[in-house]
Every structure is written in C-alpha cells, then in structure tokens.
DOSE-494066 format. One record per residue: residue in one letter; x, y, z of N, C-alpha, C in turn. Coordinates in nm, 3 decimals, decimal comma. Layout:
# DOSE-494066
r resn a&n_X X&n_Y Y&n_Z Z&ca_X X&ca_Y Y&ca_Z Z&c_X X&c_Y Y&c_Z Z
...
***
This chain:
# DOSE-494066
r resn x&n_X 8,351&n_Y 12,657&n_Z 12,756&ca_X 8,238&ca_Y 12,714&ca_Z 12,687&c_X 8,118&c_Y 12,727&c_Z 12,780
r resn x&n_X 8,097&n_Y 12,628&n_Z 12,866&ca_X 7,985&ca_Y 12,631&ca_Z 12,960&c_X 7,999&c_Y 12,746&c_Z 13,057
r resn x&n_X 8,123&n_Y 12,778&n_Z 13,099&ca_X 8,146&ca_Y 12,888&ca_Z 13,192&c_X 8,107&c_Y 13,020&c_Z 13,128
r resn x&n_X 8,140&n_Y 13,039&n_Z 13,000&ca_X 8,103&ca_Y 13,162&ca_Z 12,930&c_X 7,952&c_Y 13,177&c_Z 12,923
r resn x&n_X 7,881&n_Y 13,067&n_Z 12,900&ca_X 7,735&ca_Y 13,071&ca_Z 12,890&c_X 7,674&c_Y 13,110&c_Z 13,025
r resn x&n_X 7,724&n_Y 13,051&n_Z 13,133&ca_X 7,675&ca_Y 13,085&ca_Z 13,266&c_X 7,703&c_Y 13,230&c_Z 13,298
r resn x&n_X 7,823&n_Y 13,276&n_Z 13,265&ca_X 7,861&ca_Y 13,414&ca_Z 13,291&c_X 7,771&c_Y 13,510&c_Z 13,212
r resn x&n_X 7,742&n_Y 13,477&n_Z 13,088&ca_X 7,656&ca_Y 13,562&ca_Z 13,004&c_X 7,515&c_Y 13,565&c_Z 13,062
r resn x&n_X 7,464&n_Y 13,449&n_Z 13,104&ca_X 7,331&ca_Y 13,443&ca_Z 13,163&c_X 7,324&c_Y 13,527&c_Z 13,290
r resn x&n_X 7,426&n_Y 13,517&n_Z 13,374&ca_X 7,430&ca_Y 13,592&ca_Z 13,500&c_X 7,432&c_Y 13,741&c_Z 13,473
r resn x&n_X 7,508&n_Y 13,783&n_Z 13,373&ca_X 7,513&ca_Y 13,924&ca_Z 13,337&c_X 7,378&c_Y 13,974&c_Z 13,287
r resn x&n_X 7,310&n_Y 13,891&n_Z 13,207&ca_X 7,178&ca_Y 13,929&ca_Z 13,158&c_X 7,079&c_Y 13,942&c_Z 13,274
r resn x&n_X 7,087&n_Y 13,850&n_Z 13,369&ca_X 6,996&ca_Y 13,855&ca_Z 13,484&c_X 7,028&c_Y 13,975&c_Z 13,573
r resn x&n_X 7,155&n_Y 14,010&n_Z 13,588&ca_X 7,192&ca_Y 14,128&ca_Z 13,666&c_X 7,141&c_Y 14,255&c_Z 13,597
r resn x&n_X 7,151&n_Y 14,259&n_Z 13,465&ca_X 7,100&ca_Y 14,374&ca_Z 13,390&c_X 6,948&c_Y 14,383&c_Z 13,404
r resn x&n_X 6,881&n_Y 14,268&n_Z 13,403&ca_X 6,737&ca_Y 14,266&ca_Z 13,423&c_X 6,700&c_Y 14,324&c_Z 13,559
r resn x&n_X 6,772&n_Y 14,284&n_Z 13,663&ca_X 6,745&ca_Y 14,334&ca_Z 13,798&c_X 6,760&c_Y 14,485&c_Z 13,803
r resn x&n_X 6,863&n_Y 14,538&n_Z 13,741&ca_X 6,886&ca_Y 14,683&ca_Z 13,742&c_X 6,776&c_Y 14,755&c_Z 13,664
r resn x&n_X 6,735&n_Y 14,699&n_Z 13,552&ca_X 6,629&ca_Y 14,761&ca_Z 13,471&c_X 6,496&c_Y 14,759&c_Z 13,545
r resn x&n_X 6,464&n_Y 14,646&n_Z 13,606&ca_X 6,338&ca_Y 14,634&ca_Z 13,679&c_X 6,337&c_Y 14,730&c_Z 13,798
r resn x&n_X 6,448&n_Y 14,742&n_Z 13,865&ca_X 6,457&ca_Y 14,835&ca_Z 13,979&c_X 6,425&c_Y 14,977&c_Z 13,934
r resn x&n_X 6,483&n_Y 15,017&n_Z 13,823&ca_X 6,458&ca_Y 15,151&ca_Z 13,769&c_X 6,312&c_Y 15,167&c_Z 13,730
r resn x&n_X 6,255&n_Y 15,066&n_Z 13,661&ca_X 6,116&ca_Y 15,075&ca_Z 13,617&c_X 6,017&c_Y 15,077&c_Z 13,734
r resn x&n_X 6,046&n_Y 15,002&n_Z 13,837&ca_X 5,956&ca_Y 15,002&ca_Z 13,953&c_X 5,959&c_Y 15,138&c_Z 14,022
r resn x&n_X 6,075&n_Y 15,198&n_Z 14,036&ca_X 6,082&ca_Y 15,330&ca_Z 14,097&c_X 6,015&c_Y 15,436&c_Z 14,009
r resn x&n_X 6,010&n_Y 15,411&n_Z 13,877&ca_X 5,939&ca_Y 15,501&ca_Z 13,786&c_X 5,790&c_Y 15,467&c_Z 13,777
r resn x&n_X 5,749&n_Y 15,358&n_Z 13,842&ca_X 5,611&ca_Y 15,309&ca_Z 13,844&c_X 5,561&c_Y 15,266&c_Z 13,706
r resn x&n_X 5,651&n_Y 15,219&n_Z 13,621&ca_X 5,615&ca_Y 15,165&ca_Z 13,489&c_X 5,595&c_Y 15,014&c_Z 13,503
r resn x&n_X 5,486&n_Y 14,975&n_Z 13,567&ca_X 5,462&ca_Y 14,836&ca_Z 13,603&c_X 5,435&c_Y 14,747&c_Z 13,481
r resn x&n_X 5,371&n_Y 14,801&n_Z 13,381&ca_X 5,338&ca_Y 14,719&ca_Z 13,264&c_X 5,464&c_Y 14,675&c_Z 13,190
r resn x&n_X 5,555&n_Y 14,767&n_Z 13,163&ca_X 5,679&ca_Y 14,731&ca_Z 13,095&c_X 5,764&c_Y 14,639&c_Z 13,183
r resn x&n_X 5,762&n_Y 14,665&n_Z 13,311&ca_X 5,837&ca_Y 14,585&ca_Z 13,407&c_X 5,786&c_Y 14,440&c_Z 13,404
r resn x&n_X 5,656&n_Y 14,423&n_Z 13,408&ca_X 5,597&ca_Y 14,289&ca_Z 13,408&c_X 5,633&c_Y 14,214&c_Z 13,279
r resn x&n_X 5,628&n_Y 14,282&n_Z 13,168&ca_X 5,662&ca_Y 14,221&ca_Z 13,040&c_X 5,808&c_Y 14,172&c_Z 13,039
r resn x&n_X 5,900&n_Y 14,254&n_Z 13,086&ca_X 6,041&ca_Y 14,215&ca_Z 13,090&c_X 6,064&c_Y 14,094&c_Z 13,181
r resn x&n_X 5,998&n_Y 14,094&n_Z 13,296&ca_X 6,017&ca_Y 13,985&ca_Z 13,390&c_X 5,964&c_Y 13,854&c_Z 13,334
r resn x&n_X 5,846&n_Y 13,858&n_Z 13,274&ca_X 5,789&ca_Y 13,735&ca_Z 13,219&c_X 5,871&c_Y 13,680&c_Z 13,103
r resn x&n_X 5,929&n_Y 13,769&n_Z 13,022&ca_X 6,018&ca_Y 13,724&ca_Z 12,915&c_X 6,141&c_Y 13,654&c_Z 12,975
r resn x&n_X 6,196&n_Y 13,713&n_Z 13,080&ca_X 6,313&ca_Y 13,653&ca_Z 13,145&c_X 6,277&c_Y 13,520&c_Z 13,210
r resn x&n_X 6,158&n_Y 13,510&n_Z 13,267&ca_X 6,115&ca_Y 13,385&ca_Z 13,329&c_X 6,102&c_Y 13,275&c_Z 13,224
r resn x&n_X 6,059&n_Y 13,309&n_Z 13,106&ca_X 6,052&ca_Y 13,212&ca_Z 12,997&c_X 6,189&c_Y 13,171&c_Z 12,948
r resn x&n_X 6,282&n_Y 13,266&n_Z 12,945&ca_X 6,417&ca_Y 13,238&ca_Z 12,898&c_X 6,500&c_Y 13,164&c_Z 13,002
r resn x&n_X 6,478&n_Y 13,195&n_Z 13,130&ca_X 6,553&ca_Y 13,134&ca_Z 13,240&c_X 6,455&c_Y 13,073&c_Z 13,341
r resn x&n_X 6,392&n_Y 12,961&n_Z 13,307&ca_X 6,287&ca_Y 12,905&ca_Z 13,394&c_X 6,338&c_Y 12,855&c_Z 13,529
r resn x&n_X 6,467&n_Y 12,827&n_Z 13,540&ca_X 6,521&ca_Y 12,773&ca_Z 13,665&c_X 6,597&c_Y 12,877&c_Z 13,746
r resn x&n_X 6,590&n_Y 13,002&n_Z 13,705&ca_X 6,660&ca_Y 13,109&ca_Z 13,775&c_X 6,568&c_Y 13,172&c_Z 13,880
r resn x&n_X 6,621&n_Y 13,204&n_Z 13,997&ca_X 6,538&ca_Y 13,265&ca_Z 14,101&c_X 6,509&c_Y 13,413&c_Z 14,078
r resn x&n_X 6,593&n_Y 13,481&n_Z 14,002&ca_X 6,580&ca_Y 13,626&ca_Z 13,984&c_X 6,443&c_Y 13,670&c_Z 13,931
r resn x&n_X 6,390&n_Y 13,607&n_Z 13,823&ca_X 6,259&ca_Y 13,653&ca_Z 13,775&c_X 6,148&c_Y 13,639&c_Z 13,879
r resn x&n_X 6,149&n_Y 13,530&n_Z 13,955&ca_X 6,045&ca_Y 13,514&ca_Z 14,058&c_X 6,060&c_Y 13,618&c_Z 14,169
r resn x&n_X 6,182&n_Y 13,645&n_Z 14,208&ca_X 6,204&ca_Y 13,747&ca_Z 14,310&c_X 6,156&c_Y 13,882&c_Z 14,261
r resn x&n_X 6,185&n_Y 13,914&n_Z 14,135&ca_X 6,144&ca_Y 14,043&ca_Z 14,079&c_X 5,994&c_Y 14,054&c_Z 14,064
r resn x&n_X 5,929&n_Y 13,947&n_Z 14,023&ca_X 5,783&ca_Y 13,953&ca_Z 14,008&c_X 5,719&c_Y 13,965&c_Z 14,146
r resn x&n_X 5,783&n_Y 13,904&n_Z 14,247&ca_X 5,735&ca_Y 13,922&ca_Z 14,383&c_X 5,741&c_Y 14,067&c_Z 14,427
r resn x&n_X 5,850&n_Y 14,133&n_Z 14,394&ca_X 5,864&ca_Y 14,276&ca_Z 14,427&c_X 5,757&c_Y 14,357&c_Z 14,354
r resn x&n_X 5,736&n_Y 14,324&n_Z 14,227&ca_X 5,635&ca_Y 14,396&ca_Z 14,149&c_X 5,496&c_Y 14,379&c_Z 14,211
r resn x&n_X 5,460&n_Y 14,255&n_Z 14,246&ca_X 5,328&ca_Y 14,233&ca_Z 14,306&c_X 5,317&c_Y 14,302&c_Z 14,443
r resn x&n_X 5,424&n_Y 14,302&n_Z 14,519&ca_X 5,422&ca_Y 14,371&ca_Z 14,649&c_X 5,401&c_Y 14,521&c_Z 14,627
r resn x&n_X 5,467&n_Y 14,574&n_Z 14,528&ca_X 5,454&ca_Y 14,716&ca_Z 14,496&c_X 5,311&c_Y 14,750&c_Z 14,450
r resn x&n_X 5,247&n_Y 14,656&n_Z 14,381&ca_X 5,110&ca_Y 14,678&ca_Z 14,333&c_X 5,005&c_Y 14,644&c_Z 14,438
r resn x&n_X 5,049&n_Y 14,596&n_Z 14,554&ca_X 4,956&ca_Y 14,571&ca_Z 14,663&c_X 4,902&c_Y 14,430&c_Z 14,673
r resn x&n_X 4,955&n_Y 14,336&n_Z 14,594&ca_X 4,910&ca_Y 14,197&ca_Z 14,600&c_X 5,011&c_Y 14,118&c_Z 14,684
r resn x&n_X 4,997&n_Y 14,128&n_Z 14,815&ca_X 5,094&ca_Y 14,070&ca_Z 14,908&c_X 5,100&c_Y 13,918&c_Z 14,899
r resn x&n_X 4,986&n_Y 13,852&n_Z 14,887&ca_X 4,983&ca_Y 13,705&ca_Z 14,885&c_X 5,059&c_Y 13,650&c_Z 14,764
r resn x&n_X 5,033&n_Y 13,706&n_Z 14,647&ca_X 5,103&ca_Y 13,661&ca_Z 14,527&c_X 5,251&c_Y 13,693&c_Z 14,535
r resn x&n_X 5,285&n_Y 13,807&n_Z 14,591&ca_X 5,426&ca_Y 13,843&ca_Z 14,607&c_X 5,499&c_Y 13,739&c_Z 14,692
r resn x&n_X 5,438&n_Y 13,700&n_Z 14,802&ca_X 5,501&ca_Y 13,602&ca_Z 14,891&c_X 5,518&c_Y 13,467&c_Z 14,820
r resn x&n_X 5,422&n_Y 13,429&n_Z 14,736&ca_X 5,433&ca_Y 13,304&ca_Z 14,661&c_X 5,555&c_Y 13,307&c_Z 14,568
r resn x&n_X 5,577&n_Y 13,421&n_Z 14,506&ca_X 5,692&ca_Y 13,432&ca_Z 14,415&c_X 5,824&c_Y 13,440&c_Z 14,490
r resn x&n_X 5,825&n_Y 13,505&n_Z 14,605&ca_X 5,948&ca_Y 13,505&ca_Z 14,686&c_X 5,982&c_Y 13,362&c_Z 14,729
r resn x&n_X 5,879&n_Y 13,285&n_Z 14,767&ca_X 5,903&ca_Y 13,145&ca_Z 14,806&c_X 5,948&c_Y 13,061&c_Z 14,687
r resn x&n_X 5,893&n_Y 13,089&n_Z 14,569&ca_X 5,935&ca_Y 13,015&ca_Z 14,448&c_X 6,082&c_Y 13,044&c_Z 14,418
r resn x&n_X 6,123&n_Y 13,169&n_Z 14,430&ca_X 6,264&ca_Y 13,205&ca_Z 14,408&c_X 6,352&c_Y 13,133&c_Z 14,508
r resn x&n_X 6,309&n_Y 13,128&n_Z 14,631&ca_X 6,385&ca_Y 13,061&ca_Z 14,738&c_X 6,395&c_Y 12,912&c_Z 14,711
r resn x&n_X 6,285&n_Y 12,853&n_Z 14,661&ca_X 6,285&ca_Y 12,709&ca_Z 14,632&c_X 6,376&c_Y 12,676&c_Z 14,514
r resn x&n_X 6,382&n_Y 12,764&n_Z 14,416&ca_X 6,468&ca_Y 12,740&ca_Z 14,300&c_X 6,616&c_Y 12,746&c_Z 14,337
r resn x&n_X 6,651&n_Y 12,834&n_Z 14,429&ca_X 6,790&ca_Y 12,846&ca_Z 14,472&c_X 6,795&c_Y 12,884&c_Z 14,618
r resn x&n_X 6,814&n_Y 12,786&n_Z 14,707&ca_X 6,817&ca_Y 12,815&ca_Z 14,851&c_X 6,935&c_Y 12,901&c_Z 14,895
r resn x&n_X 7,026&n_Y 12,934&n_Z 14,804&ca_X 7,137&ca_Y 13,022&ca_Z 14,839&c_X 7,116&c_Y 13,165&c_Z 14,787
r resn x&n_X 7,000&n_Y 13,193&n_Z 14,731&ca_X 6,972&ca_Y 13,325&ca_Z 14,674&c_X 6,923&c_Y 13,417&c_Z 14,786
r resn x&n_X 7,013&n_Y 13,497&n_Z 14,839&ca_X 6,988&ca_Y 13,581&ca_Z 14,955&c_X 6,877&c_Y 13,685&c_Z 14,932
r resn x&n_X 6,866&n_Y 13,749&n_Z 14,814&ca_X 6,759&ca_Y 13,848&ca_Z 14,797&c_X 6,619&c_Y 13,790&c_Z 14,823
r resn x&n_X 6,595&n_Y 13,668&n_Z 14,780&ca_X 6,464&ca_Y 13,607&ca_Z 14,806&c_X 6,444&c_Y 13,588&c_Z 14,955
r resn x&n_X 6,547&n_Y 13,544&n_Z 15,025&ca_X 6,538&ca_Y 13,525&ca_Z 15,170&c_X 6,513&c_Y 13,659&c_Z 15,240
r resn x&n_X 6,582&n_Y 13,762&n_Z 15,196&ca_X 6,564&ca_Y 13,894&ca_Z 15,258&c_X 6,423&c_Y 13,945&c_Z 15,236
r resn x&n_X 6,369&n_Y 13,926&n_Z 15,114&ca_X 6,233&ca_Y 13,971&ca_Z 15,086&c_X 6,131&c_Y 13,890&c_Z 15,166
r resn x&n_X 6,154&n_Y 13,761&n_Z 15,181&ca_X 6,065&ca_Y 13,679&ca_Z 15,265&c_X 6,067&c_Y 13,730&c_Z 15,408
r resn x&n_X 6,184&n_Y 13,760&n_Z 15,459&ca_X 6,196&ca_Y 13,811&ca_Z 15,596&c_X 6,132&c_Y 13,949&c_Z 15,610
r resn x&n_X 6,156&n_Y 14,034&n_Z 15,512&ca_X 6,106&ca_Y 14,172&ca_Z 15,520&c_X 5,954&c_Y 14,181&c_Z 15,507
r resn x&n_X 5,897&n_Y 14,104&n_Z 15,417&ca_X 5,755&ca_Y 14,118&ca_Z 15,388&c_X 5,669&c_Y 14,008&c_Z 15,447
r resn x&n_X 5,731&n_Y 13,915&n_Z 15,515&ca_X 5,657&ca_Y 13,807&ca_Z 15,579&c_X 5,621&c_Y 13,838&c_Z 15,723
r resn x&n_X 5,625&n_Y 13,964&n_Z 15,761&ca_X 5,593&ca_Y 14,005&ca_Z 15,897&c_X 5,481&c_Y 14,109&c_Z 15,893
r resn x&n_X 5,423&n_Y 14,134&n_Z 16,008&ca_X 5,321&ca_Y 14,238&ca_Z 16,017&c_X 5,382&c_Y 14,377&c_Z 16,009
r resn x&n_X 5,507&n_Y 14,388&n_Z 16,043&ca_X 5,575&ca_Y 14,517&ca_Z 16,045&c_X 5,684&c_Y 14,519&c_Z 15,939
r resn x&n_X 5,643&n_Y 14,529&n_Z 15,815&ca_X 5,735&ca_Y 14,523&ca_Z 15,703&c_X 5,832&c_Y 14,640&c_Z 15,706
r resn x&n_X 5,957&n_Y 14,610&n_Z 15,669&ca_X 6,058&ca_Y 14,715&ca_Z 15,661&c_X 6,042&c_Y 14,796&c_Z 15,533
r resn x&n_X 5,980&n_Y 14,737&n_Z 15,432&ca_X 5,953&ca_Y 14,809&ca_Z 15,310&c_X 6,071&c_Y 14,828&c_Z 15,217
r resn x&n_X 6,185&n_Y 14,762&n_Z 15,243&ca_X 6,301&ca_Y 14,773&ca_Z 15,156&c_X 6,310&c_Y 14,648&c_Z 15,071
r resn x&n_X 6,313&n_Y 14,665&n_Z 14,941&ca_X 6,322&ca_Y 14,552&ca_Z 14,849&c_X 6,466&c_Y 14,510&c_Z 14,827
r resn x&n_X 6,486&n_Y 14,382&n_Z 14,806&ca_X 6,616&ca_Y 14,329&ca_Z 14,765&c_X 6,601&c_Y 14,282&c_Z 14,621
r resn x&n_X 6,640&n_Y 14,368&n_Z 14,527&ca_X 6,629&ca_Y 14,336&ca_Z 14,385&c_X 6,734&c_Y 14,234&c_Z 14,343
r resn x&n_X 6,854&n_Y 14,247&n_Z 14,398&ca_X 6,963&ca_Y 14,155&ca_Z 14,365&c_X 7,060&c_Y 14,151&c_Z 14,482
r resn x&n_X 7,172&n_Y 14,083&n_Z 14,462&ca_X 7,269&ca_Y 14,065&ca_Z 14,570&c_X 7,327&c_Y 14,197&c_Z 14,620
r resn x&n_X 7,334&n_Y 14,297&n_Z 14,534&ca_X 7,392&ca_Y 14,425&ca_Z 14,575&c_X 7,307&c_Y 14,493&c_Z 14,683
r resn x&n_X 7,180&n_Y 14,459&n_Z 14,692&ca_X 7,093&ca_Y 14,515&ca_Z 14,795&c_X 7,104&c_Y 14,440&c_Z 14,927
r resn x&n_X 7,186&n_Y 14,335&n_Z 14,931&ca_X 7,196&ca_Y 14,249&ca_Z 15,051&c_X 7,339&c_Y 14,234&c_Z 15,099
r resn x&n_X 7,428&n_Y 14,319&n_Z 15,061&ca_X 7,569&ca_Y 14,300&ca_Z 15,093&c_X 7,594&c_Y 14,282&c_Z 15,242
r resn x&n_X 7,541&n_Y 14,371&n_Z 15,324&ca_X 7,569&ca_Y 14,362&ca_Z 15,468&c_X 7,506&c_Y 14,238&c_Z 15,529
r resn x&n_X 7,384&n_Y 14,201&n_Z 15,485&ca_X 7,319&ca_Y 14,082&ca_Z 15,538&c_X 7,395&c_Y 13,956&c_Z 15,500
r resn x&n_X 7,446&n_Y 13,953&n_Z 15,379&ca_X 7,518&ca_Y 13,835&ca_Z 15,333&c_X 7,644&c_Y 13,813&c_Z 15,416
r resn x&n_X 7,711&n_Y 13,920&n_Z 15,453&ca_X 7,836&ca_Y 13,908&ca_Z 15,525&c_X 7,815&c_Y 13,888&c_Z 15,675
r resn x&n_X 7,717&n_Y 13,955&n_Z 15,731&ca_X 7,699&ca_Y 13,956&ca_Z 15,876&c_X 7,601&c_Y 13,852&c_Z 15,928
r resn x&n_X 7,489&n_Y 13,834&n_Z 15,860&ca_X 7,380&ca_Y 13,758&ca_Z 15,917&c_X 7,372&c_Y 13,613&c_Z 15,868
r resn x&n_X 7,407&n_Y 13,587&n_Z 15,742&ca_X 7,386&ca_Y 13,455&ca_Z 15,684&c_X 7,517&c_Y 13,387&c_Z 15,646
r resn x&n_X 7,515&n_Y 13,254&n_Z 15,647&ca_X 7,623&ca_Y 13,173&ca_Z 15,591&c_X 7,558&c_Y 13,065&c_Z 15,506
r resn x&n_X 7,633&n_Y 13,010&n_Z 15,415&ca_X 7,582&ca_Y 12,904&ca_Z 15,329&c_X 7,649&c_Y 12,773&c_Z 15,370
r resn x&n_X 7,566&n_Y 12,676&n_Z 15,406&ca_X 7,613&ca_Y 12,542&ca_Z 15,438&c_X 7,573&c_Y 12,449&c_Z 15,325
r resn x&n_X 7,663&n_Y 12,358&n_Z 15,289&ca_X 7,635&ca_Y 12,262&ca_Z 15,184&c_X 7,613&c_Y 12,125&c_Z 15,245
r resn x&n_X 7,508&n_Y 12,056&n_Z 15,198&ca_X 7,479&ca_Y 11,923&ca_Z 15,251&c_X 7,561&c_Y 11,817&c_Z 15,177
r resn x&n_X 7,537&n_Y 11,690&n_Z 15,206&ca_X 7,614&ca_Y 11,580&ca_Z 15,148&c_X 7,599&c_Y 11,572&c_Z 14,996
r resn x&n_X 7,488&n_Y 11,625&n_Z 14,944&ca_X 7,465&ca_Y 11,622&ca_Z 14,800&c_X 7,518&c_Y 11,746&c_Z 14,729
r resn x&n_X 7,582&n_Y 11,834&n_Z 14,804&ca_X 7,638&ca_Y 11,955&ca_Z 14,743&c_X 7,537&c_Y 12,066&c_Z 14,724
r resn x&n_X 7,422&n_Y 12,056&n_Z 14,788&ca_X 7,319&ca_Y 12,158&ca_Z 14,776&c_X 7,338&c_Y 12,259&c_Z 14,888
r resn x&n_X 7,345&n_Y 12,386&n_Z 14,851&ca_X 7,366&ca_Y 12,491&ca_Z 14,950&c_X 7,237&c_Y 12,532&c_Z 15,016
r resn x&n_X 7,249&n_Y 12,565&n_Z 15,145&ca_X 7,135&ca_Y 12,614&ca_Z 15,223&c_X 7,183&c_Y 12,734&c_Z 15,305
r resn x&n_X 7,106&n_Y 12,840&n_Z 15,300&ca_X 7,140&ca_Y 12,960&ca_Z 15,375&c_X 7,085&c_Y 12,947&c_Z 15,516
r resn x&n_X 7,171&n_Y 12,970&n_Z 15,614&ca_X 7,130&ca_Y 12,967&ca_Z 15,754&c_X 7,182&c_Y 13,093&c_Z 15,822
r resn x&n_X 7,112&n_Y 13,131&n_Z 15,927&ca_X 7,156&ca_Y 13,247&ca_Z 16,004&c_X 7,280&c_Y 13,211&c_Z 16,086
r resn x&n_X 7,369&n_Y 13,305&n_Z 16,101&ca_X 7,490&ca_Y 13,283&ca_Z 16,179&c_X 7,459&c_Y 13,266&c_Z 16,326
r resn x&n_X 7,361&n_Y 13,337&n_Z 16,374&ca_X 7,336&ca_Y 13,341&ca_Z 16,518&c_X 7,223&c_Y 13,250&c_Z 16,556
***
C-alpha cells in the first residue's frame, strides 16, 4: 500500500512539473505560483515544488530568491538532479539559461556527469564523475 501512495505522489509531482513548465512558457506566473504553493503545502518534504518556485522566481527576475529555493530543493533531496543542474546553471555569472523542471530535462547530465553515492546511513549524495 505504501508503494502505491509513493507512486501516486510521484505521478502528481511529475504532472505538476509538466503543468508548471507549460505555464511558465505561457508567462502565466500567477496561476503557476498558486499551483506550486498548493503542492508545497501538500508535499512539504518534496524537492520539486522548491525547484519549480526557484525557476519561477528566476523567470521573474528575482535571482537571489530563486537560488534560495534551488538550495532548499537540494537540501530536501541531495539526489534530485534538477535542483543541482539549476544551481550549476544559475549560480554563475554566465548563466546557460536552460531550466531543469524535472528529471526529463537532465537525462544526459544524469548519465554522463553525475553519479549517486550512498553513505553509511543510506543517504544518497550526487557527485560529479570526473
């Protein structure tokens, strides 16, 4: 039963990422913000809402707040590659300007650049391969 609940939650969060991506490209920031905050209330320990709100703030020009939310997403789940990619992309003076809304936006980076190491407590940490 617990597996079904996790699977349902993951599907809802994936649908949220897809919806937010569409809304941000349509520049409907108000509706986007409302959806993200509702998801953050429903899933307080999930990194996805923080990553998405970071993207929204970056899109609206509030770089400092965006970086805080990317770091919050990273802190909630150190294996969440989209947060790491956004931190890398927007934490430099020469931003690449490509958002990582979810794992589908990071496929090549996940396979080529990063690996996940687990410590003695079973906590995963993403590290660069090279």
